Structure formats: C-alpha cells, structure tokens
C-alpha positions as CSV (number, residue, x, y, z in Angstrom):
1,M,7.9,26.0,60.5
2,S,8.8,25.2,63.8
3,A,9.8,28.1,66.4
4,I,13.7,26.4,67.9
5,L,12.3,29.0,70.2
6,E,9.6,31.2,71.6
7,M,9.9,33.0,74.3
8,R,6.2,34.2,76.1
9,G,4.8,36.8,77.8
10,I,9.0,37.1,80.0
11,S,9.2,39.8,82.7
12,K,11.8,40.8,85.6
13,A,12.5,43.1,88.5
14,F,14.5,44.4,90.1
15,T,14.2,45.6,93.3
16,G,11.2,46.6,92.2
17,V,11.9,48.3,89.1
18,K,10.3,46.7,86.1
19,A,13.3,45.8,83.4
20,L,11.4,43.3,81.2
21,S,8.0,43.4,81.0
22,E,5.2,40.5,78.8
23,V,8.9,40.0,76.1
24,N,8.2,37.8,73.4
25,L,10.5,36.1,70.6
26,T,10.7,33.8,68.1
27,V,13.6,32.3,67.4
28,Q,13.0,29.8,63.9
29,P,15.6,27.6,63.0
30,A,19.0,28.5,61.0
31,E,17.5,32.1,60.9
32,I,19.9,35.4,62.2
33,H,17.6,37.3,64.5
34,A,18.9,40.3,65.8
35,V,17.3,42.2,68.9
36,V,17.8,46.1,68.4
37,G,16.8,48.6,72.0
38,E,18.7,51.2,73.2
39,N,20.8,50.7,76.4
40,G,18.2,49.4,79.1
41,A,15.3,48.8,77.0
42,G,16.5,45.3,79.0
43,K,18.5,43.1,75.8
44,S,20.9,41.8,77.4
45,T,18.9,41.1,80.7
46,L,16.4,38.7,78.3
47,M,19.3,37.0,76.9
48,K,20.2,36.4,80.7
49,V,16.8,35.3,81.3
50,L,17.4,32.2,78.4
51,S,20.6,31.2,79.2
52,G,20.0,30.5,83.2
53,V,22.4,33.4,83.9
54,Y,18.4,34.6,85.8
55,P,17.0,30.7,86.9
56,H,14.5,29.9,86.3
57,G,11.0,30.9,89.1
58,S,13.3,34.4,89.1
59,Y,10.7,35.3,86.4
60,E,7.4,35.5,85.2
61,G,6.4,33.8,81.2
62,E,7.7,30.6,79.9
63,I,10.2,29.3,77.0
64,F,9.9,27.0,75.0
65,Y,13.7,25.1,72.9
66,E,13.1,22.5,70.2
67,G,9.4,22.4,71.4
68,Q,9.4,21.4,75.1
69,E,9.2,23.9,78.0
70,R,12.5,24.3,79.4
71,H,13.1,25.8,83.6
72,F,17.1,26.6,82.6
73,R,18.6,26.5,86.1
74,T,21.9,28.0,85.3
75,V,24.0,28.2,82.5
76,N,24.9,24.0,82.2
77,D,21.1,23.2,81.6
78,S,21.5,25.7,78.8
79,E,24.3,25.0,77.5
80,A,23.5,21.6,77.6
81,L,21.0,21.7,74.7
82,G,23.4,24.2,73.0
83,I,22.1,27.7,73.9
84,I,25.6,29.1,74.1
85,I,25.9,32.6,75.2
86,I,29.3,35.1,74.3
87,H,29.3,38.1,76.3
88,Q,30.5,41.8,75.4
89,E,33.2,40.4,77.0
90,L,34.8,37.7,76.8
91,A,35.6,35.3,78.8
92,L,38.2,33.9,78.1
93,I,41.6,33.7,80.0
94,P,44.6,35.5,79.0
95,L,47.5,33.4,80.3
96,M,45.9,30.3,78.6
97,S,46.7,29.1,75.5
98,I,43.6,28.9,72.6
99,A,43.5,25.5,73.4
100,E,42.7,25.8,77.0
101,N,41.0,28.3,76.7
102,I,38.1,25.7,74.1
103,F,37.7,23.6,76.7
104,L,38.2,24.7,79.7
105,G,35.8,22.2,82.1
106,N,34.7,20.3,78.9
107,A,37.8,18.9,77.7
108,P,37.9,15.1,76.7
109,A,39.1,12.9,79.1
110,K,40.1,9.5,78.9
111,F,40.3,7.9,82.3
112,G,39.6,11.2,84.7
113,I,42.7,12.5,82.5
114,I,42.8,15.0,79.6
115,D,43.8,14.0,76.8
116,Q,46.0,16.8,75.3
117,S,46.6,15.1,71.6
118,E,42.3,15.0,71.1
119,V,42.5,18.6,72.5
120,F,45.1,19.5,69.9
121,E,43.2,17.2,67.1
122,R,39.6,19.1,68.0
123,S,41.1,22.9,69.3
124,R,42.8,22.7,65.1
125,A,39.6,21.1,63.5
126,L,37.2,24.1,65.5
127,L,39.7,27.2,64.3
128,R,39.5,25.3,60.5
129,K,35.8,26.5,61.4
130,V,36.0,30.1,62.1
131,G,38.9,30.8,60.7
132,L,42.2,31.1,62.1
133,K,45.2,30.0,60.8
134,E,46.9,29.8,65.4
135,N,48.6,26.9,66.5
136,P,46.4,26.0,69.7
137,D,49.7,26.3,72.2
138,T,49.3,30.7,71.2
139,L,48.2,32.3,74.4
140,I,45.0,34.5,74.1
141,T,47.5,37.5,75.6
142,S,48.7,37.4,72.5
143,L,45.8,37.7,70.1
144,G,43.9,40.8,69.1
145,V,40.5,41.2,70.4
146,G,39.3,40.3,67.0
147,K,40.5,36.6,66.9
148,Q,39.8,36.5,70.7
149,Q,36.0,36.7,69.9
150,L,36.8,34.0,66.6
151,V,38.6,32.2,69.7
152,E,35.0,32.6,71.8
153,I,32.7,30.8,69.3
154,A,35.2,27.7,68.5
155,K,34.3,27.5,72.2
156,A,31.0,28.0,72.0
157,L,31.2,25.2,68.9
158,S,33.1,22.7,70.6
159,K,29.7,22.5,72.9
160,E,28.2,21.5,69.7
161,V,26.0,25.0,69.5
162,R,22.5,24.6,67.9
163,L,21.4,28.2,68.4
164,L,24.0,31.3,69.6
165,I,23.5,34.4,71.1
166,L,26.0,37.9,70.3
167,D,25.9,40.7,72.4
168,E,27.4,43.7,70.9
169,P,29.9,40.6,68.8
170,T,31.4,43.6,66.5
171,A,31.5,47.0,68.9
172,S,36.0,46.3,69.2
173,L,36.5,45.1,66.3
174,N,37.6,47.2,63.5
175,E,35.4,47.2,59.4
176,S,37.5,43.7,58.2
177,D,36.8,41.8,61.0
178,S,33.9,42.6,62.3
179,N,32.6,41.8,57.8
180,A,34.6,38.7,58.8
181,L,32.6,38.1,62.1
182,L,29.3,38.9,60.4
183,D,30.5,36.4,57.3
184,L,30.4,33.3,59.7
185,L,27.4,34.0,61.1
186,M,26.2,33.9,57.4
187,E,27.8,30.0,57.4
188,F,26.4,28.8,59.8
189,R,23.2,30.0,58.9
190,A,24.1,27.8,55.4
191,Q,24.1,24.5,58.5
192,G,21.6,25.3,60.8
193,I,22.7,26.9,63.8
194,S,20.3,29.8,64.8
195,S,21.9,33.4,66.1
196,I,19.9,35.9,68.1
197,L,22.4,39.2,67.2
198,I,22.7,42.5,69.3
199,S,23.8,45.2,67.9
200,H,23.9,49.0,68.1
201,K,25.5,48.7,64.3
202,L,21.9,49.1,62.7
203,N,24.2,48.8,58.8
204,E,26.0,45.2,59.3
205,I,22.1,44.3,61.5
206,S,20.6,44.6,58.1
207,R,23.3,42.8,56.2
208,V,22.9,39.6,58.2
209,A,18.8,38.9,59.8
210,D,16.8,37.2,58.8
211,R,14.4,39.3,61.2
212,I,14.8,42.0,63.6
213,T,13.1,42.6,67.1
214,V,12.7,46.4,69.1
215,L,12.4,46.1,72.5
216,R,12.3,49.4,73.5
217,D,11.8,50.1,78.0
218,G,11.7,46.7,78.4
219,K,8.7,45.8,76.6
220,T,8.8,44.5,72.9
221,V,7.6,46.7,70.1
222,A,8.0,45.1,66.6
223,T,9.9,42.0,65.0
224,M,9.6,43.2,61.2
225,D,10.7,40.5,58.6
226,C,13.8,41.6,56.0
227,H,12.3,39.2,53.4
228,A,9.7,40.9,53.6
229,G,11.2,44.1,52.1
230,V,13.7,46.8,53.0
231,V,14.3,46.9,56.2
232,E,15.5,51.0,56.7
233,E,17.5,52.7,59.5
234,D,15.4,55.6,59.9
235,E,12.3,53.5,60.5
236,I,14.2,50.6,62.8
237,I,16.0,54.1,64.7
238,R,11.8,55.0,65.8
239,K,10.6,52.1,66.7
240,M,13.5,51.8,69.1
241,V,13.4,55.6,70.9
242,D,9.6,56.3,69.7
243,R,10.4,59.6,68.2
244,D,12.7,60.9,64.8
245,L,15.8,62.1,64.8
246,E,15.9,64.6,62.3
247,S,19.7,64.0,61.4
248,R,21.8,61.2,62.6
249,F,24.5,63.8,63.5
250,P,22.8,67.2,66.4
251,K,23.2,70.9,64.2
252,R,27.0,72.3,64.8
253,E,28.3,76.3,63.5
254,P,31.7,75.5,64.8
255,K,33.0,78.8,65.9
256,I,36.6,78.4,65.4
257,G,39.6,80.1,67.3
258,E,43.2,79.9,68.0
259,T,45.2,76.7,68.6
260,I,44.6,75.8,72.2
261,F,47.3,72.5,72.3
262,A,49.8,71.6,70.2
263,V,52.3,68.9,69.7
264,K,56.2,68.9,68.2
265,D,58.1,66.0,66.5
266,W,56.0,63.7,69.5
267,T,57.4,59.8,69.8
268,V,57.1,57.2,71.6
269,F,58.4,53.6,71.8
270,H,56.4,50.4,72.7
271,P,56.7,49.4,76.3
272,Q,57.4,45.7,76.8
273,H,58.8,45.4,72.5
274,T,61.3,48.3,74.0
275,H,63.0,49.0,70.8
276,R,59.4,49.5,68.4
277,K,58.4,53.0,67.9
278,V,54.8,54.0,67.9
279,V,54.2,57.1,67.7
280,R,56.8,58.4,65.0
281,N,57.8,61.8,64.8
282,V,54.4,63.2,64.6
283,D,52.9,66.9,65.1
284,F,49.2,68.1,66.0
285,A,47.5,70.7,67.1
286,V,43.3,71.5,67.9
287,R,42.5,75.0,67.9
288,A,39.0,76.1,70.6
289,G,36.1,75.6,69.6
290,E,36.9,73.1,67.3
291,I,37.0,69.2,67.3
292,V,39.1,67.4,65.3
293,G,38.6,63.7,64.3
294,I,42.3,61.2,64.0
295,A,40.4,57.7,62.2
296,G,42.5,54.9,61.1
297,L,42.3,51.1,61.0
298,M,43.0,49.0,64.8
299,G,46.5,48.9,65.5
300,A,47.7,52.7,63.8
301,G,48.7,54.1,67.0
302,R,45.7,56.2,67.4
303,T,45.0,55.3,71.4
304,E,48.5,54.8,72.1
305,F,49.3,59.0,70.7
306,A,46.1,59.7,73.1
307,M,47.2,57.8,75.9
308,S,51.5,59.2,75.6
309,I,50.3,62.7,76.1
310,F,47.8,62.2,79.0
311,G,50.9,62.1,81.3
312,R,52.6,59.8,79.6
313,S,50.2,56.5,81.4
314,W,50.8,54.0,77.5
315,G,54.1,54.7,76.4
316,H,58.0,54.2,77.2
317,N,60.6,56.4,76.1
318,I,58.6,59.9,74.3
319,S,59.6,62.9,73.3
320,G,58.5,65.8,71.9
321,S,57.3,69.5,73.4
322,A,53.5,70.2,74.1
323,W,51.6,73.8,74.0
324,I,48.6,74.6,75.9
325,K,47.4,78.0,75.0
326,G,51.4,78.9,73.6
327,Q,53.0,78.0,76.9
328,P,55.0,75.3,77.1
329,V,54.0,72.6,79.4
330,T,54.9,68.9,81.1
331,L,53.1,66.7,81.4
332,S,54.9,64.2,82.9
333,S,52.1,62.6,84.9
334,V,48.7,62.2,85.0
335,P,48.3,65.0,87.6
336,A,50.3,66.9,85.3
337,A,48.1,66.1,82.7
338,I,45.2,67.5,84.1
339,A,46.9,70.1,86.6
340,A,47.8,71.5,82.4
341,G,43.6,71.1,80.9
342,L,43.9,67.7,79.2
343,A,41.6,65.0,80.0
344,Y,41.0,61.6,78.0
345,V,37.9,59.8,77.9
346,T,38.8,55.9,77.9
347,E,37.9,53.7,75.6
348,D,37.5,51.5,77.9
349,R,35.6,52.7,80.5
350,K,34.4,49.3,81.9
351,Q,38.0,48.5,82.6
352,L,40.4,52.0,83.3
353,G,37.7,55.0,83.1
354,L,34.6,54.1,86.2
355,L,35.6,52.3,89.5
356,L,32.0,50.0,88.8
357,D,31.2,48.7,92.5
358,E,31.5,52.2,93.7
359,D,28.7,54.5,93.5
360,I,27.6,58.2,90.6
361,R,27.8,60.2,92.8
362,K,32.1,59.1,94.0
363,N,33.0,58.6,90.5
364,I,31.9,61.8,88.7
365,T,34.4,63.5,91.3
366,L,36.8,61.5,91.3
367,A,39.2,62.3,89.2
368,N,39.5,66.6,91.2
369,L,38.6,66.3,94.6
370,A,40.2,68.8,95.0
371,G,37.0,70.7,93.8
372,V,35.2,68.7,96.2
373,S,37.0,69.7,99.1
374,H,38.3,72.8,102.0
375,H,42.0,72.4,103.2
376,R,42.2,69.0,102.1
377,V,38.5,67.9,104.2
378,L,36.2,65.9,101.9
379,D,33.2,68.1,101.4
380,D,29.9,65.7,101.0
381,V,27.2,68.7,100.9
382,E,29.7,69.7,98.4
383,E,30.4,66.5,96.4
384,L,26.6,65.7,96.2
385,R,25.4,69.9,94.5
386,V,28.0,68.9,91.8
387,A,26.9,65.4,91.4
388,N,23.0,65.9,91.2
389,S,24.4,68.6,89.2
390,Y,26.6,66.2,86.3
391,R,23.6,64.1,87.3
392,D,20.4,66.7,85.8
393,R,22.6,68.1,83.3
394,M,24.0,64.7,81.9
395,R,20.4,63.1,81.9
396,I,22.0,60.0,83.6
397,R,19.2,57.9,83.8
398,S,19.5,56.9,87.3
399,S,17.7,56.3,90.5
400,S,20.4,58.2,92.5
401,I,23.5,59.8,91.8
402,Y,23.3,57.0,95.2
403,Q,23.5,54.3,92.2
404,E,25.9,51.6,91.4
405,T,27.3,52.6,88.6
406,G,28.4,48.7,87.6
407,K,23.7,49.0,87.9
408,L,24.3,52.0,84.7
409,S,23.2,51.2,81.3
410,G,26.5,51.5,78.4
411,G,25.1,54.8,77.2
412,N,24.9,56.7,80.8
413,Q,27.7,54.8,82.6
414,Q,29.8,57.1,79.5
415,K,28.0,60.3,80.4
416,V,29.5,59.7,84.5
417,V,33.1,58.9,82.6
418,L,32.3,62.6,80.4
419,S,31.0,64.0,83.7
420,K,33.8,63.1,85.9
421,W,35.7,64.5,83.4
422,L,34.1,67.4,82.3
423,F,34.1,68.5,86.9
424,S,37.5,68.4,85.7
425,N,37.7,71.8,83.6
426,P,39.8,70.6,81.2
427,Q,41.0,73.0,77.9
428,V,41.3,70.0,75.8
429,L,39.9,66.3,76.6
430,F,40.6,63.6,73.8
431,L,37.7,61.2,73.9
432,D,38.8,57.4,73.0
433,E,35.8,55.4,71.1
434,P,33.3,57.9,73.1
435,T,30.2,56.0,71.6
436,R,31.6,52.2,71.5
437,G,28.8,50.4,72.8
438,I,25.4,51.9,72.8
439,D,22.4,53.1,71.0
440,V,21.5,55.8,67.8
441,G,19.8,58.3,71.6
442,A,22.4,57.9,73.8
443,K,24.9,58.8,70.8
444,Y,22.7,61.8,69.5
445,E,23.5,62.4,72.9
446,I,26.9,62.2,73.3
447,Y,27.6,64.3,70.7
448,S,25.2,67.5,71.7
449,I,27.2,67.2,74.6
450,I,30.4,67.4,72.5
451,N,28.9,70.0,70.3
452,D,28.5,72.0,73.3
453,L,32.5,71.6,74.6
454,A,33.1,72.6,71.1
455,D,31.1,75.4,71.2
456,S,31.8,77.1,74.9
457,G,35.5,77.1,73.5
458,K,37.5,73.4,74.4
459,G,39.6,71.5,72.1
460,V,38.0,67.9,71.3
461,V,39.9,65.6,69.9
462,M,37.6,62.8,69.1
463,I,39.4,58.7,68.0
464,S,36.6,56.6,66.5
465,S,37.0,53.5,64.3
466,E,32.9,54.1,63.1
467,M,34.0,56.4,59.6
468,P,30.2,58.0,59.8
469,E,30.7,59.3,63.3
470,L,33.7,60.9,61.8
471,L,32.0,62.6,59.1
472,G,29.2,63.2,61.4
473,I,30.3,65.4,64.1
474,C,34.3,66.9,63.0
475,D,35.6,69.9,62.0
476,R,38.1,68.0,60.7
477,I,39.7,64.7,60.3
478,M,43.3,63.8,60.2
479,V,44.3,59.5,59.2
480,M,46.8,57.7,61.3
481,N,48.3,54.2,60.1
482,E,51.7,52.7,61.9
483,G,52.2,55.7,64.3
484,M,51.9,58.5,62.0
485,F,49.5,61.3,60.4
486,V,48.9,60.5,56.1
487,G,46.4,62.9,55.7
488,E,44.3,65.6,56.5
489,F,40.9,67.0,55.8
490,S,38.1,69.6,57.2
491,R,34.8,68.5,56.9
492,E,33.7,69.7,53.5
493,E,36.2,68.1,51.7
494,A,36.1,64.5,54.0
495,S,34.4,61.5,52.5
496,Q,34.8,57.9,53.3
497,E,36.6,56.7,50.3
498,K,40.1,59.5,50.7
499,I,40.0,58.7,54.2
500,M,40.7,55.1,53.2
501,R,42.6,56.2,50.6
502,A,45.0,57.8,52.3
503,I,45.3,54.8,55.3
504,M,45.7,52.8,52.0
505,R,48.4,55.2,50.3
506,K,50.6,55.4,53.5
507,E,51.4,58.3,52.5
508,T,50.7,62.4,52.6
509,V,47.7,63.2,50.7
510,Q,47.8,67.0,50.3
C-alpha cells in the first residue's frame, strides 16, 4: 500500500535555532497516526510545514502527497488537496452562526450570491455526520468547547478532507466529549480518511492510533506500530524524554498544619443570567502544607468557584465569608485578594494568564510590581534579577528573559504563569488545570513545583479534569457537581470509581 503522505528530511530553523532536523513522517491511507513529544519537540512546527503555514522554501526537505512531490506556498494550497489542520486554539468566530463558520470563505453561491438554502442544507448534513443536533443558525458563542470542536471538524469535512490534522483536540474537553471525538476519528478511518493526531494524553493515543511517531528535540526518534503488539505508555515516555520517570508523580511526605484559608456559605450567581445560582452555599477549607484537589465534570462550577474567590473576578451577587489564618478577609477585588495572600493560575494561560507579546521578564513581575520598585519607580536592575532568578529556579527554557512569551512552548509558558504568582508570595494558590496541553516531562516538573509549595507551608488548591493527576498528587479530593461539593476523600480512600460515583449520585459521600 502506497503512503498518502511522506515527509522526508524536513529541517526548519528560526533565527539560528533548529526547530526541526531531518524529520521523517509517513502516513498510510485510512490510518490514525499519532505524533507525540515534549513541548518544543517540533510537532506543531512540522504540521505547519505540512499545511503551508511555513511555505515551501522556508524549510529543507521534501513532501510527497498522494505520490507526488508538493510545494505548498499557502494554507489554501494544502486545503485544495484535502489536507486540513485544526489547531488547538479553535479558529471559529463566536458571534457568527454554525453554518456561517462552516462555510466561511467557502460558501456555495449562484451568480456570485451566497446560496443560503444550500448552505443550511449542507450544514445540517455535515452536523449529522459529526453527531451534532444543533440548528445551523445557532451562534458559536452559545456552544460548549466540545461542540465547537465538532463544528471545526464539520468545517474540515466541508472542504472534502482526506488528511485531517488535529493538534491537541481533546485538551479542553471532558472525558465524555473526548471519547465522542475519538470515536468520530475511528469512523473517519473506516470511511478512508487519514488523521494525524497530536496529543499529550497517551491513554487516548493508545486507544485509537495505528502507529505512533515520537519526536524529541526536533528529530524523529521512533515510529511504533500499535498492531505489532501492545505499546506501553512507559515506553512512549522514555522515548519522548530520553530518561526514565520512576513515577508519573514525584514522591512527597505531606506535613499538614492548621487551616490556612476557609470560606463559609459561599454563593455565586451567573453574571448574565442573574437568577441562576452557579455556586451554592459552599463551605471549603485548605490547610497549610496541603494540596486539595477539586474534581468534577465540565460545568460543575469549579472554575467559577475559584474565580469568584479570587477578587470576585467572575460572578454576580457573591456572598459568604472568608478567612486566612483565622482572620476575616475581604476579597472584593483582585488587588484585595492578592494583598490578602491569594493567587489564581487560570486555566486559559494564553488569554487570561499572560501578555504573550511581552517578554518573560515583564510577565514574571506583573502581579507584584511593588516588589521590583522603589518609591513607586520601577527598578530595572531588580526586575532583571528577579526574572533571572525565577527563570533558573523554574527551569524555563528560553534564549533569555527578553524572549517573547508567546514564542515559548506550552510547558514553559505555564512555568512563567506560575513564576508570576509565586513572586506575589501567596499564602494560598489556586491552580486551574495547571498541566493542560503540556507533555509528561513538563508535567513532572510542575508537579515537583506544586509539592515544593506545599512543603513550604502554602495551601494549594488544584482543579483538574484528569482524575489520575488528582489521585497522584493531592492529599484530599473534593468533588463538585452543580455548584455544590458532593463528596470528599482522603488520599488513601480516593479512587476514580468513588469520585465518579459521587458525581453521579449528586449527594454528599461520607
């Protein structure tokens, strides 16, 4: 069987930095081919070469597609042949309808005028193919992330896709939405469509991939055939990071003290739908040196709870009491929350956590400018010292602290966000999906940082949709559903089954 795609000896450099070096990738017809590697390994760069984002002439090597050498100079060139890429950050316009997004720039027309009836008829057919029952008139902004991902796939199908590239498609999805998307990829495979799947979720890759190519430091390390025998996750990790991880989670002996932060009867209403209660009379506490996990399905109210506590940055008509070290505190604004000793690492680092067009130095000191100022005047030398100190401490891989933050890998961006809030010297740190979209090696480093924070006497609250992560790092796990805590488990008694049972029962588990 001849390959649908061969990329031979692909090399790509940016201002002297080698992003790809002699990379080879072969994809067969009707195959799901996974590409894995640490952040910065070159996965996204390789896909941008393939799709024409980086045009022919800007890289070395050859691309053969359907048996012919191809020179893609734009994305339109690759799309014309059925190569469609769906990026991790979805390219949908929120205030346009599903139908308008699907056929944006590609709408059927008669005599130069868009044929609306044809657009809607074809949109309905495409939505049925991806399992969406929504009306094509529905605005994108009213859809959840999982459904938006399916709209992106419907958009790809409208362009008669033959090779579908998905970059971290399940990073923002809950387990049920992720499974639905993976099932859809397997249906496409049965229909003869090939897919390239980039993901850090190795359990998902093991479930659907026919072959797995591992990249490390911009080079092809190995390609493994999943049909030749079981490919163990530990083997993939070893090839990715070039070292053994004794455990996915660093070991720690917790030293838990007195309650450091607590809220009582915390209630939050939706900011737009002001009669809808999102967080319902919650009591919550975290102790010094403790890592408390918050589990729950998407929409359970976890992020809304954390953001409402962090200076009422989300919500309406917020009520309840809060204490830090036994003293009542006012959390009426973000500056007040920071002054009280709270920090919040958002789940959306690109939109809410970082200034991507600013350098690392400015991002690290952003939440505590007073810490690098004298008499309200910024001390450039002190800012430089602080930024370099955190770059070394957090092992941020960059050319210097003057590197633009948006050009870092996801894992290094996350370390910059953590550095920013650690420099504010918080007593309690809320971490919302702190390892989303980053590789296992960077995850291990971030887990180690979280452990160090707890060991230093901080209180850590960790929201995560990955239950193995919560089970591996937390001292106690609280389960949230419909804005209420419906279960609580110590490290010793917690399990995935008990957590899911608590979510489904919607009642307090003793």
